[in-house]
N, CA, C and O atoms as a CHARMM CRD file, in Angstrom:
* protein
*
  324
    1    1 MET  N    -46.70600 100.12100 -85.92100 PROA 1      0.00000
    2    1 MET  CA   -47.97400 100.76800 -86.45100 PROA 1      0.00000
    3    1 MET  C    -49.32600  99.63300 -86.21800 PROA 1      0.00000
    4    1 MET  O    -49.54100  98.44300 -86.44400 PROA 1      0.00000
    5    2 SER  N    -49.89700 100.54800 -85.75600 PROA 2      0.00000
    6    2 SER  CA   -51.15100  99.37900 -85.37500 PROA 2      0.00000
    7    2 SER  C    -52.21800  99.09500 -86.44300 PROA 2      0.00000
    8    2 SER  O    -52.29900  99.77300 -87.46700 PROA 2      0.00000
    9    3 ILE  N    -53.06000  98.03200 -86.15500 PROA 3      0.00000
   10    3 ILE  CA   -53.74700  97.45700 -87.23500 PROA 3      0.00000
   11    3 ILE  C    -54.80300  98.43500 -87.51700 PROA 3      0.00000
   12    3 ILE  O    -55.27600  98.18300 -88.62500 PROA 3      0.00000
   13    4 TYR  N    -55.42300  99.55100 -86.91300 PROA 4      0.00000
   14    4 TYR  CA   -56.14900 100.60800 -86.99400 PROA 4      0.00000
   15    4 TYR  C    -55.51100 101.55800 -87.94400 PROA 4      0.00000
   16    4 TYR  O    -56.22300 102.35000 -88.56100 PROA 4      0.00000
   17    5 MET  N    -54.19800 101.53700 -88.11100 PROA 5      0.00000
   18    5 MET  CA   -53.73000 102.85100 -89.05000 PROA 5      0.00000
   19    5 MET  C    -53.61600 101.87100 -90.40600 PROA 5      0.00000
   20    5 MET  O    -53.61400 102.32300 -91.55100 PROA 5      0.00000
   21    6 GLY  N    -53.52300 100.47300 -90.07600 PROA 6      0.00000
   22    6 GLY  CA   -53.29700  99.88900 -91.64900 PROA 6      0.00000
   23    6 GLY  C    -54.47500 100.07000 -92.14400 PROA 6      0.00000
   24    6 GLY  O    -54.55700 100.51000 -93.29100 PROA 6      0.00000
   25    7 TYR  N    -55.65400  99.77300 -91.39600 PROA 7      0.00000
   26    7 TYR  CA   -57.19400  99.88100 -92.13400 PROA 7      0.00000
   27    7 TYR  C    -57.12700 101.32100 -92.45900 PROA 7      0.00000
   28    7 TYR  O    -57.17300 101.43400 -93.68400 PROA 7      0.00000
   29    8 VAL  N    -57.05400 102.25400 -91.98300 PROA 8      0.00000
   30    8 VAL  CA   -57.37200 103.71800 -92.49700 PROA 8      0.00000
   31    8 VAL  C    -56.40100 104.13100 -93.60500 PROA 8      0.00000
   32    8 VAL  O    -56.71400 104.96500 -94.45500 PROA 8      0.00000
   33    9 LEU  N    -54.98000 103.39900 -93.56100 PROA 9      0.00000
   34    9 LEU  CA   -54.00900 103.98200 -94.82100 PROA 9      0.00000
   35    9 LEU  C    -54.76900 103.04200 -95.88800 PROA 9      0.00000
   36    9 LEU  O    -55.16000 103.70700 -96.84800 PROA 9      0.00000
   37   10 GLY  N    -55.06200 101.75000 -95.96800 PROA 10     0.00000
   38   10 GLY  CA   -55.73500 101.03000 -96.94900 PROA 10     0.00000
   39   10 GLY  C    -56.95300 101.59900 -97.37300 PROA 10     0.00000
   40   10 GLY  O    -57.13800 101.73000 -98.58300 PROA 10     0.00000
   41   11 SER  N    -57.96300 102.02100 -96.42500 PROA 11     0.00000
   42   11 SER  CA   -58.84700 102.68700 -96.94800 PROA 11     0.00000
   43   11 SER  C    -58.69800 104.07400 -97.61000 PROA 11     0.00000
   44   11 SER  O    -59.53500 104.42400 -98.44200 PROA 11     0.00000
   45   12 VAL  N    -57.71300 104.84200 -97.28900 PROA 12     0.00000
   46   12 VAL  CA   -57.22900 106.04400 -98.41800 PROA 12     0.00000
   47   12 VAL  C    -56.72900 105.47100 -99.58300 PROA 12     0.00000
   48   12 VAL  O    -57.14000 105.96900-100.63100 PROA 12     0.00000
   49   13 ALA  N    -55.87500 104.47000 -99.66500 PROA 13     0.00000
   50   13 ALA  CA   -55.73000 103.86500-101.00900 PROA 13     0.00000
   51   13 ALA  C    -56.52900 103.41700-101.98300 PROA 13     0.00000
   52   13 ALA  O    -56.43000 103.58400-103.19900 PROA 13     0.00000
   53   14 LEU  N    -57.56500 102.66100-101.17400 PROA 14     0.00000
   54   14 LEU  CA   -58.78500 102.17100-102.08500 PROA 14     0.00000
   55   14 LEU  C    -59.67400 103.72400-102.58800 PROA 14     0.00000
   56   14 LEU  O    -60.09200 103.96200-103.72100 PROA 14     0.00000
   57   15 ASP  N    -59.75100 104.34900-101.73700 PROA 15     0.00000
   58   15 ASP  CA   -60.48900 105.57300-102.11900 PROA 15     0.00000
   59   15 ASP  C    -59.84900 106.21900-103.23300 PROA 15     0.00000
   60   15 ASP  O    -60.57700 106.58300-104.15700 PROA 15     0.00000
   61   16 ILE  N    -58.40200 106.45900-103.31600 PROA 16     0.00000
   62   16 ILE  CA   -57.81700 106.80800-104.08500 PROA 16     0.00000
   63   16 ILE  C    -57.90600 106.49400-105.56000 PROA 16     0.00000
   64   16 ILE  O    -57.98000 107.21800-106.55300 PROA 16     0.00000
   65   17 LEU  N    -57.86900 104.95900-105.36200 PROA 17     0.00000
   66   17 LEU  CA   -57.92900 104.22700-106.56600 PROA 17     0.00000
   67   17 LEU  C    -59.47200 104.54500-107.12700 PROA 17     0.00000
   68   17 LEU  O    -59.73400 104.81800-108.29900 PROA 17     0.00000
   69   18 ALA  N    -60.44300 104.44800-106.02300 PROA 18     0.00000
   70   18 ALA  CA   -61.70800 104.71000-106.55400 PROA 18     0.00000
   71   18 ALA  C    -62.11500 105.83700-107.11900 PROA 18     0.00000
   72   18 ALA  O    -63.16400 105.78600-107.76000 PROA 18     0.00000
   73   19 ASN  N    -61.53200 106.86700-107.03900 PROA 19     0.00000
   74   19 ASN  CA   -61.69100 108.32900-107.77500 PROA 19     0.00000
   75   19 ASN  C    -60.79100 107.89600-108.99700 PROA 19     0.00000
   76   19 ASN  O    -61.46500 107.93000-110.02700 PROA 19     0.00000
   77   20 LEU  N    -59.84000 107.60700-109.16100 PROA 20     0.00000
   78   20 LEU  CA   -59.21600 107.31900-110.38900 PROA 20     0.00000
   79   20 LEU  C    -59.97500 106.71400-111.52000 PROA 20     0.00000
   80   20 LEU  O    -60.03000 107.13200-112.67700 PROA 20     0.00000
   81   21 ALA  N    -60.63200 105.51800-110.93400 PROA 21     0.00000
   82   21 ALA  CA   -61.69300 104.64600-111.68800 PROA 21     0.00000
   83   21 ALA  C    -62.82300 105.42000-112.19900 PROA 21     0.00000
   84   21 ALA  O    -63.27500 105.33200-113.34000 PROA 21     0.00000
   85   22 LEU  N    -63.20000 106.10400-111.36400 PROA 22     0.00000
   86   22 LEU  CA   -64.38100 107.25500-111.47400 PROA 22     0.00000
   87   22 LEU  C    -64.08500 108.12100-112.56500 PROA 22     0.00000
   88   22 LEU  O    -64.98600 108.45000-113.33700 PROA 22     0.00000
   89   23 GLU  N    -62.88800 108.53200-112.71200 PROA 23     0.00000
   90   23 GLU  CA   -62.39900 109.47400-113.63800 PROA 23     0.00000
   91   23 GLU  C    -62.55600 108.87500-114.84900 PROA 23     0.00000
   92   23 GLU  O    -63.08500 109.43600-115.80800 PROA 23     0.00000
   93   24 LYS  N    -62.06000 107.59100-114.86100 PROA 24     0.00000
   94   24 LYS  CA   -61.84600 106.47300-116.17000 PROA 24     0.00000
   95   24 LYS  C    -63.13400 106.43800-116.67300 PROA 24     0.00000
   96   24 LYS  O    -63.24300 106.67700-117.87500 PROA 24     0.00000
   97   25 SER  N    -64.32000 106.15300-115.92400 PROA 25     0.00000
   98   25 SER  CA   -65.76200 106.00300-116.25000 PROA 25     0.00000
   99   25 SER  C    -66.28100 106.99800-116.90700 PROA 25     0.00000
  100   25 SER  O    -67.48200 106.86100-117.14300 PROA 25     0.00000
  101   26 ASN  N    -65.76100 108.01500-117.31000 PROA 26     0.00000
  102   26 ASN  CA   -66.47300 109.28700-117.77300 PROA 26     0.00000
  103   26 ASN  C    -67.90400 109.33500-117.64100 PROA 26     0.00000
  104   26 ASN  O    -68.65400 109.29100-118.61600 PROA 26     0.00000
  105   27 GLY  N    -68.32600 109.43100-116.35000 PROA 27     0.00000
  106   27 GLY  CA   -69.68100 109.66500-115.82100 PROA 27     0.00000
  107   27 GLY  C    -70.41100 108.44900-115.81200 PROA 27     0.00000
  108   27 GLY  O    -71.63900 108.39900-115.87600 PROA 27     0.00000
  109   28 PHE  N    -69.56200 107.34600-115.72100 PROA 28     0.00000
  110   28 PHE  CA   -70.42700 105.97300-115.75200 PROA 28     0.00000
  111   28 PHE  C    -70.76600 105.75400-117.03400 PROA 28     0.00000
  112   28 PHE  O    -71.64100 104.89500-117.14600 PROA 28     0.00000
  113   29 ALA  N    -70.31500 106.31500-118.23100 PROA 29     0.00000
  114   29 ALA  CA   -70.56100 105.88100-119.52800 PROA 29     0.00000
  115   29 ALA  C    -69.58900 104.61000-119.68000 PROA 29     0.00000
  116   29 ALA  O    -69.94300 103.91400-120.63200 PROA 29     0.00000
  117   30 ARG  N    -68.79100 104.25900-119.20100 PROA 30     0.00000
  118   30 ARG  CA   -67.49200 103.05900-119.15800 PROA 30     0.00000
  119   30 ARG  C    -68.09400 102.13100-118.04500 PROA 30     0.00000
  120   30 ARG  O    -67.58000 102.13400-116.92600 PROA 30     0.00000
  121   31 ARG  N    -69.14000 101.36200-118.32500 PROA 31     0.00000
  122   31 ARG  CA   -69.48900 100.57800-116.95700 PROA 31     0.00000
  123   31 ARG  C    -68.48600  99.84100-116.37900 PROA 31     0.00000
  124   31 ARG  O    -68.51000  99.68800-115.15700 PROA 31     0.00000
  125   32 GLY  N    -67.52100  99.30900-117.10300 PROA 32     0.00000
  126   32 GLY  CA   -66.22900  98.53900-116.23200 PROA 32     0.00000
  127   32 GLY  C    -65.80300  99.40600-115.11300 PROA 32     0.00000
  128   32 GLY  O    -65.68900  99.16300-113.91200 PROA 32     0.00000
  129   33 TRP  N    -65.61700 100.37800-115.73900 PROA 33     0.00000
  130   33 TRP  CA   -64.53500 101.58400-114.59600 PROA 33     0.00000
  131   33 TRP  C    -65.64500 102.11700-113.93400 PROA 33     0.00000
  132   33 TRP  O    -65.23100 102.93000-113.10800 PROA 33     0.00000
  133   34 GLY  N    -66.80800 102.03800-113.91700 PROA 34     0.00000
  134   34 GLY  CA   -67.80900 102.75200-113.11900 PROA 34     0.00000
  135   34 GLY  C    -68.19800 101.62500-112.13600 PROA 34     0.00000
  136   34 GLY  O    -68.53600 101.87900-110.98000 PROA 34     0.00000
  137   35 SER  N    -68.14900 100.60100-112.54300 PROA 35     0.00000
  138   35 SER  CA   -68.56400  99.52600-111.39000 PROA 35     0.00000
  139   35 SER  C    -66.91400  99.19700-110.55500 PROA 35     0.00000
  140   35 SER  O    -66.90300  98.89000-109.36300 PROA 35     0.00000
  141   36 ALA  N    -65.97000  99.28300-111.14100 PROA 36     0.00000
  142   36 ALA  CA   -64.82500  99.20300-110.52500 PROA 36     0.00000
  143   36 ALA  C    -64.70600 100.25400-109.21300 PROA 36     0.00000
  144   36 ALA  O    -64.29200  99.93900-108.09800 PROA 36     0.00000
  145   37 ALA  N    -65.16200 101.54200-109.61900 PROA 37     0.00000
  146   37 ALA  CA   -65.04200 102.71200-108.79300 PROA 37     0.00000
  147   37 ALA  C    -66.11500 102.28400-107.53300 PROA 37     0.00000
  148   37 ALA  O    -65.71800 102.45300-106.38100 PROA 37     0.00000
  149   38 VAL  N    -67.26400 101.81500-107.73300 PROA 38     0.00000
  150   38 VAL  CA   -68.40400 101.50500-106.82700 PROA 38     0.00000
  151   38 VAL  C    -67.69100 100.58700-105.88100 PROA 38     0.00000
  152   38 VAL  O    -67.65100 100.87400-104.68400 PROA 38     0.00000
  153   39 LEU  N    -67.06400  99.37800-106.39800 PROA 39     0.00000
  154   39 LEU  CA   -66.75100  98.29300-105.58100 PROA 39     0.00000
  155   39 LEU  C    -65.26300  98.81800-104.73500 PROA 39     0.00000
  156   39 LEU  O    -64.86500  98.39000-103.65200 PROA 39     0.00000
  157   40 LEU  N    -64.68900  99.74800-105.50400 PROA 40     0.00000
  158   40 LEU  CA   -63.38100 100.40000-104.61600 PROA 40     0.00000
  159   40 LEU  C    -63.94200 101.13200-103.37900 PROA 40     0.00000
  160   40 LEU  O    -63.53800 100.88300-102.24300 PROA 40     0.00000
  161   41 ILE  N    -64.75800 101.91800-103.61700 PROA 41     0.00000
  162   41 ILE  CA   -65.22800 102.92000-102.78300 PROA 41     0.00000
  163   41 ILE  C    -66.04800 101.98300-101.48500 PROA 41     0.00000
  164   41 ILE  O    -65.99000 102.39400-100.32600 PROA 41     0.00000
  165   42 MET  N    -66.74800 100.78800-101.81600 PROA 42     0.00000
  166   42 MET  CA   -67.07200 100.13200-101.03300 PROA 42     0.00000
  167   42 MET  C    -66.44300  99.24000-100.21000 PROA 42     0.00000
  168   42 MET  O    -66.92200  98.74500 -99.19000 PROA 42     0.00000
  169   43 ALA  N    -65.18600  99.01300-100.75000 PROA 43     0.00000
  170   43 ALA  CA   -64.07500  98.27700-100.12800 PROA 43     0.00000
  171   43 ALA  C    -63.56300  99.45300 -98.96500 PROA 43     0.00000
  172   43 ALA  O    -63.35200  99.16900 -97.78600 PROA 43     0.00000
  173   44 ALA  N    -63.42100 100.73800 -99.51800 PROA 44     0.00000
  174   44 ALA  CA   -62.91900 101.70200 -98.72000 PROA 44     0.00000
  175   44 ALA  C    -63.60500 102.19300 -97.52000 PROA 44     0.00000
  176   44 ALA  O    -63.05300 102.60600 -96.50100 PROA 44     0.00000
  177   45 PHE  N    -64.91900 102.10500 -97.75300 PROA 45     0.00000
  178   45 PHE  CA   -65.87200 102.46000 -96.67200 PROA 45     0.00000
  179   45 PHE  C    -65.82200 101.20800 -95.41300 PROA 45     0.00000
  180   45 PHE  O    -65.84300 101.39600 -94.19600 PROA 45     0.00000
  181   46 ALA  N    -65.75700 100.03300 -96.07600 PROA 46     0.00000
  182   46 ALA  CA   -65.59400  98.74900 -95.26000 PROA 46     0.00000
  183   46 ALA  C    -64.33100  99.08500 -94.29800 PROA 46     0.00000
  184   46 ALA  O    -64.44600  99.18400 -93.07600 PROA 46     0.00000
  185   47 LEU  N    -63.09800  99.24900 -95.01000 PROA 47     0.00000
  186   47 LEU  CA   -62.13400  98.97000 -94.10800 PROA 47     0.00000
  187   47 LEU  C    -62.08000 100.25200 -93.13500 PROA 47     0.00000
  188   47 LEU  O    -61.52700 100.14600 -92.04000 PROA 47     0.00000
  189   48 LEU  N    -62.67900 101.49600 -93.56000 PROA 48     0.00000
  190   48 LEU  CA   -62.71900 102.62100 -92.60700 PROA 48     0.00000
  191   48 LEU  C    -63.56200 102.24700 -91.34300 PROA 48     0.00000
  192   48 LEU  O    -63.13300 102.45500 -90.20800 PROA 48     0.00000
  193   49 ALA  N    -65.02500 101.57400 -91.64600 PROA 49     0.00000
  194   49 ALA  CA   -65.70500 101.13700 -90.61700 PROA 49     0.00000
  195   49 ALA  C    -65.15200 100.48100 -89.76200 PROA 49     0.00000
  196   49 ALA  O    -65.39900 100.71600 -88.57900 PROA 49     0.00000
  197   50 LEU  N    -64.20200  99.42000 -90.15500 PROA 50     0.00000
  198   50 LEU  CA   -63.72500  98.55200 -89.29800 PROA 50     0.00000
  199   50 LEU  C    -62.73600  99.32400 -88.28300 PROA 50     0.00000
  200   50 LEU  O    -62.57800  99.03000 -87.09800 PROA 50     0.00000
  201   51 ALA  N    -62.09500 100.38100 -88.99100 PROA 51     0.00000
  202   51 ALA  CA   -60.93800 100.88200 -87.93100 PROA 51     0.00000
  203   51 ALA  C    -61.83900 101.63700 -87.04800 PROA 51     0.00000
  204   51 ALA  O    -61.77000 101.36400 -85.85000 PROA 51     0.00000
  205   52 VAL  N    -62.63700 102.49900 -87.41300 PROA 52     0.00000
  206   52 VAL  CA   -63.68500 102.96800 -86.39200 PROA 52     0.00000
  207   52 VAL  C    -64.04600 102.34100 -85.29700 PROA 52     0.00000
  208   52 VAL  O    -63.75700 102.60400 -84.12900 PROA 52     0.00000
  209   53 TRP  N    -64.81200 101.34300 -85.81200 PROA 53     0.00000
  210   53 TRP  CA   -65.49500 100.57900 -84.86100 PROA 53     0.00000
  211   53 TRP  C    -64.53600  99.69200 -83.82900 PROA 53     0.00000
  212   53 TRP  O    -64.85700  99.29300 -82.70900 PROA 53     0.00000
  213   54 LEU  N    -63.34300  99.50600 -84.47600 PROA 54     0.00000
  214   54 LEU  CA   -62.51000  98.78000 -83.51100 PROA 54     0.00000
  215   54 LEU  C    -61.71100  99.71500 -82.65400 PROA 54     0.00000
  216   54 LEU  O    -61.22900  99.34200 -81.58500 PROA 54     0.00000
  217   55 VAL  N    -61.58300 100.83700 -83.08700 PROA 55     0.00000
  218   55 VAL  CA   -60.93300 101.97500 -82.21300 PROA 55     0.00000
  219   55 VAL  C    -61.94300 102.28200 -81.00100 PROA 55     0.00000
  220   55 VAL  O    -61.44700 102.43400 -79.88500 PROA 55     0.00000
  221   56 PHE  N    -62.97700 102.35500 -81.12200 PROA 56     0.00000
  222   56 PHE  CA   -64.24600 102.54600 -80.16000 PROA 56     0.00000
  223   56 PHE  C    -64.45000 101.30500 -79.33200 PROA 56     0.00000
  224   56 PHE  O    -65.13100 101.38000 -78.30900 PROA 56     0.00000
  225   57 GLY  N    -63.85400 100.06100 -79.74400 PROA 57     0.00000
  226   57 GLY  CA   -64.43100  98.85300 -79.13400 PROA 57     0.00000
  227   57 GLY  C    -65.62500  98.23200 -79.22200 PROA 57     0.00000
  228   57 GLY  O    -66.13000  97.54900 -78.33100 PROA 57     0.00000
  229   58 GLN  N    -66.24200  98.53900 -80.65400 PROA 58     0.00000
  230   58 GLN  CA   -67.46500  98.10300 -80.92200 PROA 58     0.00000
  231   58 GLN  C    -67.23300  97.44900 -82.07400 PROA 58     0.00000
  232   58 GLN  O    -66.16300  97.57900 -82.66900 PROA 58     0.00000
  233   59 ARG  N    -68.33800  96.57800 -82.56700 PROA 59     0.00000
  234   59 ARG  CA   -68.42000  95.36100 -83.61400 PROA 59     0.00000
  235   59 ARG  C    -69.75100  95.98400 -84.36100 PROA 59     0.00000
  236   59 ARG  O    -70.71400  96.53200 -83.82400 PROA 59     0.00000
  237   60 LEU  N    -69.51300  95.73400 -85.77300 PROA 60     0.00000
  238   60 LEU  CA   -70.45700  95.97200 -86.65000 PROA 60     0.00000
  239   60 LEU  C    -71.57400  94.94000 -86.83900 PROA 60     0.00000
  240   60 LEU  O    -71.35900  93.91000 -87.47800 PROA 60     0.00000
  241   61 ASN  N    -72.85100  95.22600 -86.25000 PROA 61     0.00000
  242   61 ASN  CA   -73.75700  94.07200 -86.20200 PROA 61     0.00000
  243   61 ASN  C    -74.64000  94.43300 -87.59700 PROA 61     0.00000
  244   61 ASN  O    -74.42600  95.48800 -88.19500 PROA 61     0.00000
  245   62 LEU  N    -75.36400  93.73900 -87.93000 PROA 62     0.00000
  246   62 LEU  CA   -76.44300  93.71300 -89.16200 PROA 62     0.00000
  247   62 LEU  C    -77.04000  95.13800 -89.67700 PROA 62     0.00000
  248   62 LEU  O    -77.12400  95.50600 -90.84900 PROA 62     0.00000
  249   63 THR  N    -77.43800  95.85200 -88.49700 PROA 63     0.00000
  250   63 THR  CA   -77.89600  96.97100 -88.63100 PROA 63     0.00000
  251   63 THR  C    -76.89800  97.97800 -89.14500 PROA 63     0.00000
  252   63 THR  O    -77.08800  98.54700 -90.22000 PROA 63     0.00000
  253   64 SER  N    -75.89400  98.19600 -88.43400 PROA 64     0.00000
  254   64 SER  CA   -74.50200  99.02000 -88.75700 PROA 64     0.00000
  255   64 SER  C    -74.14900  98.58000 -90.16800 PROA 64     0.00000
  256   64 SER  O    -73.95600  99.51900 -90.94000 PROA 64     0.00000
  257   65 TRP  N    -74.02600  97.41200 -90.65200 PROA 65     0.00000
  258   65 TRP  CA   -73.65700  97.16500 -92.24900 PROA 65     0.00000
  259   65 TRP  C    -74.78900  97.52200 -93.24200 PROA 65     0.00000
  260   65 TRP  O    -74.49400  97.85000 -94.39100 PROA 65     0.00000
  261   66 LEU  N    -76.05700  97.46700 -92.83800 PROA 66     0.00000
  262   66 LEU  CA   -77.27200  97.72200 -93.34500 PROA 66     0.00000
  263   66 LEU  C    -77.01300  99.64700 -94.05400 PROA 66     0.00000
  264   66 LEU  O    -77.12300 100.11300 -95.18800 PROA 66     0.00000
  265   67 GLY  N    -76.62300 100.30900 -92.62300 PROA 67     0.00000
  266   67 GLY  CA   -76.43400 101.58700 -92.50300 PROA 67     0.00000
  267   67 GLY  C    -75.16900 102.07000 -93.78100 PROA 67     0.00000
  268   67 GLY  O    -75.40700 102.79800 -94.74500 PROA 67     0.00000
  269   68 VAL  N    -74.17300 101.59600 -93.53500 PROA 68     0.00000
  270   68 VAL  CA   -73.16900 101.37000 -94.44100 PROA 68     0.00000
  271   68 VAL  C    -73.54600 101.16400 -96.03700 PROA 68     0.00000
  272   68 VAL  O    -73.17600 101.95100 -96.90800 PROA 68     0.00000
  273   69 GLY  N    -74.17500 100.22800 -96.23400 PROA 69     0.00000
  274   69 GLY  CA   -74.96600  99.81200 -97.49300 PROA 69     0.00000
  275   69 GLY  C    -75.79600 100.97000 -98.20200 PROA 69     0.00000
  276   69 GLY  O    -75.81400 101.39900 -99.35500 PROA 69     0.00000
  277   70 ILE  N    -76.51400 101.31600 -96.97000 PROA 70     0.00000
  278   70 ILE  CA   -77.38200 102.54000 -97.70600 PROA 70     0.00000
  279   70 ILE  C    -76.65600 103.70800 -97.96900 PROA 70     0.00000
  280   70 ILE  O    -76.89500 104.36300 -98.98300 PROA 70     0.00000
  281   71 LEU  N    -75.85400 104.01800 -97.21800 PROA 71     0.00000
  282   71 LEU  CA   -75.02800 105.23400 -97.49700 PROA 71     0.00000
  283   71 LEU  C    -74.28200 105.11300 -98.98800 PROA 71     0.00000
  284   71 LEU  O    -74.43700 106.03300 -99.79100 PROA 71     0.00000
  285   72 ILE  N    -73.54800 104.06600 -99.29900 PROA 72     0.00000
  286   72 ILE  CA   -73.06900 103.66900-100.43200 PROA 72     0.00000
  287   72 ILE  C    -74.07600 103.91100-101.45400 PROA 72     0.00000
  288   72 ILE  O    -73.92100 104.78000-102.31100 PROA 72     0.00000
  289   73 LEU  N    -75.10900 103.16100-101.38600 PROA 73     0.00000
  290   73 LEU  CA   -76.20300 103.30400-102.26600 PROA 73     0.00000
  291   73 LEU  C    -76.54200 104.77400-102.57600 PROA 73     0.00000
  292   73 LEU  O    -76.55300 105.14200-103.75100 PROA 73     0.00000
  293   74 ALA  N    -76.79200 105.54600-101.67100 PROA 74     0.00000
  294   74 ALA  CA   -77.18300 106.92300-101.63100 PROA 74     0.00000
  295   74 ALA  C    -76.16400 107.75300-102.40400 PROA 74     0.00000
  296   74 ALA  O    -76.57300 108.63600-103.15800 PROA 74     0.00000
  297   75 ILE  N    -74.82100 107.51300-102.25500 PROA 75     0.00000
  298   75 ILE  CA   -73.73300 108.26700-102.82600 PROA 75     0.00000
  299   75 ILE  C    -73.85000 107.81700-104.41200 PROA 75     0.00000
  300   75 ILE  O    -73.67000 108.59700-105.34800 PROA 75     0.00000
  301   76 LEU  N    -74.11700 106.70200-104.51700 PROA 76     0.00000
  302   76 LEU  CA   -74.46500 106.10800-106.20700 PROA 76     0.00000
  303   76 LEU  C    -75.47800 106.82300-106.83000 PROA 76     0.00000
  304   76 LEU  O    -75.42200 107.38100-107.92600 PROA 76     0.00000
  305   77 LEU  N    -76.46200 106.76500-106.00900 PROA 77     0.00000
  306   77 LEU  CA   -77.64700 107.45600-106.69500 PROA 77     0.00000
  307   77 LEU  C    -77.48800 108.92300-107.03000 PROA 77     0.00000
  308   77 LEU  O    -77.71500 109.41400-108.13600 PROA 77     0.00000
  309   78 ILE  N    -77.06800 109.57400-105.94300 PROA 78     0.00000
  310   78 ILE  CA   -76.37500 111.02100-106.30800 PROA 78     0.00000
  311   78 ILE  C    -75.78300 111.28100-107.44300 PROA 78     0.00000
  312   78 ILE  O    -76.09900 112.14900-108.25700 PROA 78     0.00000
  313   79 ARG  N    -74.71100 110.34200-107.51500 PROA 79     0.00000
  314   79 ARG  CA   -73.74300 110.63900-108.81800 PROA 79     0.00000
  315   79 ARG  C    -74.53300 110.21900-109.95600 PROA 79     0.00000
  316   79 ARG  O    -74.39000 110.90300-110.97000 PROA 79     0.00000
  317   80 LEU  N    -75.32000 109.26300-110.00800 PROA 80     0.00000
  318   80 LEU  CA   -76.30200 108.87200-111.27600 PROA 80     0.00000
  319   80 LEU  C    -77.15300 109.83600-111.55700 PROA 80     0.00000
  320   80 LEU  O    -77.61400 109.96300-112.69100 PROA 80     0.00000
  321   81 GLY  N    -77.45000 110.59900-110.60000 PROA 81     0.00000
  322   81 GLY  CA   -78.81300 111.57600-110.79600 PROA 81     0.00000
  323   81 GLY  C    -78.30900 112.76200-111.44600 PROA 81     0.00000
  324   81 GLY  O    -79.07400 113.68300-111.73000 PROA 81     0.00000
């Protein structure tokens, strides 16, 4: 198995855990579970980004990381809204 597949499978596992934590958060009423969900989804995005950028031979620069951060923030704001 390649390192890329390890990143993708890790991302999948973290995403599943994030969804379970989100369910436990009861619509972010339980802030601990809600915070865990956000952190897990951020980690899942980071692993997936690494896999994608490594496959195409590119590196994540500051602008790319900022874009990932904005995407995560947008998802969080949509969920809270």
